[in-house]
C-alpha positions as CSV (number, residue, x, y, z in Angstrom):
1,M,-31.4,-5.5,14.9
2,R,-32.1,-7.5,11.8
3,Y,-34.1,-6.4,8.8
4,R,-36.3,-8.5,6.5
5,Y,-35.6,-7.3,3.0
6,Y,-37.9,-8.0,0.0
7,L,-35.8,-7.5,-3.2
8,N,-36.5,-7.8,-6.9
9,I,-33.8,-9.0,-9.3
10,G,-34.4,-8.1,-12.9
11,T,-32.3,-8.8,-16.0
12,N,-32.8,-8.6,-19.8
13,L,-29.3,-9.1,-21.2
14,G,-26.8,-11.9,-21.4
15,N,-27.4,-15.2,-19.7
16,R,-30.4,-14.0,-17.7
17,E,-30.8,-17.1,-15.5
18,Q,-27.1,-17.0,-14.6
19,N,-27.3,-13.3,-13.9
20,Q,-30.1,-13.9,-11.4
21,Q,-28.4,-16.9,-9.8
22,S,-25.2,-14.9,-9.3
23,A,-27.2,-12.1,-7.6
24,I,-29.1,-14.6,-5.4
25,T,-25.9,-16.3,-4.4
26,A,-24.2,-13.0,-3.5
27,L,-27.2,-11.6,-1.7
28,S,-27.6,-14.8,0.3
29,E,-24.1,-14.7,1.7
30,G,-24.4,-13.8,5.4
31,A,-28.2,-13.6,5.2
32,E,-30.7,-15.8,7.0
33,R,-34.2,-17.1,6.2
34,V,-33.7,-16.7,2.4
35,V,-36.8,-17.3,0.3
36,V,-36.9,-17.1,-3.5
37,S,-40.0,-16.6,-5.7
38,D,-40.7,-18.1,-9.1
39,V,-39.4,-16.2,-12.1
40,V,-41.8,-13.7,-13.7
41,R,-41.3,-12.6,-17.3
42,S,-42.1,-9.1,-18.3
43,E,-41.8,-6.6,-21.1
44,P,-39.4,-3.7,-20.5
45,W,-41.1,-1.0,-18.4
46,G,-40.5,2.6,-19.3
47,F,-38.5,2.0,-22.5
48,A,-38.7,0.0,-25.7
49,S,-36.5,-3.1,-26.1
50,A,-36.7,-6.4,-27.9
51,N,-35.2,-8.0,-24.8
52,E,-37.8,-9.5,-22.3
53,F,-37.0,-9.2,-18.6
54,L,-36.8,-12.1,-16.1
55,N,-37.7,-11.0,-12.6
56,V,-37.3,-12.9,-9.4
57,G,-38.1,-11.9,-5.8
58,I,-35.8,-12.8,-2.9
59,A,-36.6,-12.2,0.8
60,L,-33.8,-12.4,3.4
61,D,-32.8,-11.3,6.9
62,S,-29.8,-9.1,7.2
63,P,-28.2,-6.9,9.9
64,L,-27.4,-4.2,7.3
65,E,-29.4,-1.1,7.9
66,P,-31.4,0.1,4.8
67,H,-29.0,2.6,3.4
68,A,-26.1,0.2,3.8
69,M,-28.1,-2.5,2.0
70,L,-28.7,-0.1,-0.8
71,E,-25.0,0.6,-1.1
72,H,-24.3,-3.2,-1.0
73,I,-26.8,-3.7,-3.8
74,H,-25.2,-1.0,-6.0
75,K,-21.8,-2.5,-5.4
76,L,-23.1,-5.9,-6.3
77,E,-24.8,-4.6,-9.5
78,K,-21.4,-3.2,-10.6
79,E,-19.5,-6.4,-9.7
80,L,-22.0,-8.4,-11.8
81,G,-21.5,-6.1,-14.8
82,S,-24.3,-3.5,-14.7
83,A,-22.9,0.0,-14.6
84,S,-26.3,1.7,-14.7
85,H,-30.0,1.1,-15.5
86,R,-30.3,4.6,-17.1
87,D,-28.5,6.3,-20.0
88,A,-26.9,9.8,-20.0
89,T,-30.3,11.4,-20.5
90,G,-31.9,9.5,-17.6
91,A,-33.9,7.1,-19.8
92,Y,-34.1,3.4,-18.8
93,I,-31.9,1.0,-20.8
94,D,-31.3,-2.7,-21.1
95,R,-29.3,-4.2,-18.2
96,L,-27.5,-7.3,-17.0
97,I,-28.8,-6.9,-13.5
98,D,-31.1,-4.5,-11.6
99,I,-31.8,-5.1,-7.9
100,D,-34.6,-3.1,-6.3
101,I,-35.6,-2.9,-2.6
102,M,-39.4,-3.6,-2.8
103,A,-40.1,-3.5,1.0
104,I,-38.4,-3.9,4.4
105,A,-39.8,-5.2,7.7
106,S,-38.4,-5.0,11.2
107,D,-37.7,-7.9,13.5
108,D,-41.3,-7.9,14.7
109,G,-42.7,-7.9,11.2
110,T,-43.6,-4.2,11.2
111,E,-43.3,-2.7,7.7
112,I,-40.7,0.0,7.5
113,T,-41.3,3.2,5.6
114,I,-38.4,5.3,4.3
115,S,-38.5,8.5,2.2
116,T,-35.1,10.0,1.6
117,P,-33.5,11.4,-1.6
118,T,-31.7,8.1,-2.1
119,L,-34.2,5.5,-0.9
120,T,-38.0,5.2,-0.8
121,V,-39.5,2.1,0.9
122,P,-41.8,0.6,0.0
123,H,-40.8,0.9,-3.6
124,P,-43.0,3.6,-5.1
125,H,-44.1,1.2,-7.9
126,L,-44.6,-1.9,-5.8
127,N,-48.3,-2.0,-6.3
128,T,-48.4,-0.9,-9.9
129,R,-45.8,-3.2,-11.5
130,P,-46.9,-6.9,-11.8
131,F,-43.3,-8.0,-12.1
132,F,-42.8,-6.6,-8.5
133,L,-46.1,-7.5,-7.0
134,T,-46.3,-11.1,-8.2
135,P,-43.0,-12.2,-6.7
136,Y,-43.6,-10.1,-3.5
137,H,-46.9,-11.8,-2.8
138,Q,-45.4,-15.2,-3.6
139,L,-42.6,-14.5,-1.1
140,K,-45.1,-13.6,1.6
141,E,-47.1,-16.8,0.9
142,R,-43.9,-18.9,1.1
143,E,-43.0,-17.3,4.4
144,K,-46.5,-18.2,5.8
145,E,-46.0,-21.8,4.6
146,R,-42.6,-22.0,6.3
147,K,-44.1,-20.8,9.6
148,K,-46.7,-23.6,9.5
149,E,-44.0,-26.3,9.1
């Protein structure tokens, strides 16, 4: 079985464009039907920082089951230099890269719902954060355009 993943890649430190491109390249390895959204700029959510975020959505097909994809994402974040997106108190902090699973669909396009202590899909804030929702809708539109071609 293959899964259709809708991911958000956010960054507000360092060379943000390069951070995102490195994540897109790494996530695309072994994936199929990769689609990337435009970049969305946003103020930090949940904490104060002078550093604006760049967010980009990526949709891809992968045989990795959802919890394995989450582990892959966490490993990739560490490889790209982000140890955590929270400090010792649990508060959000600036980060080089933060990759979130926004949504997942099955082979037939059915949306998958997951609620475990480590993974909630769709993302609990998908519909309340414009920096998630805008790229997500754009990915869906680009997929529709591809099907027409």
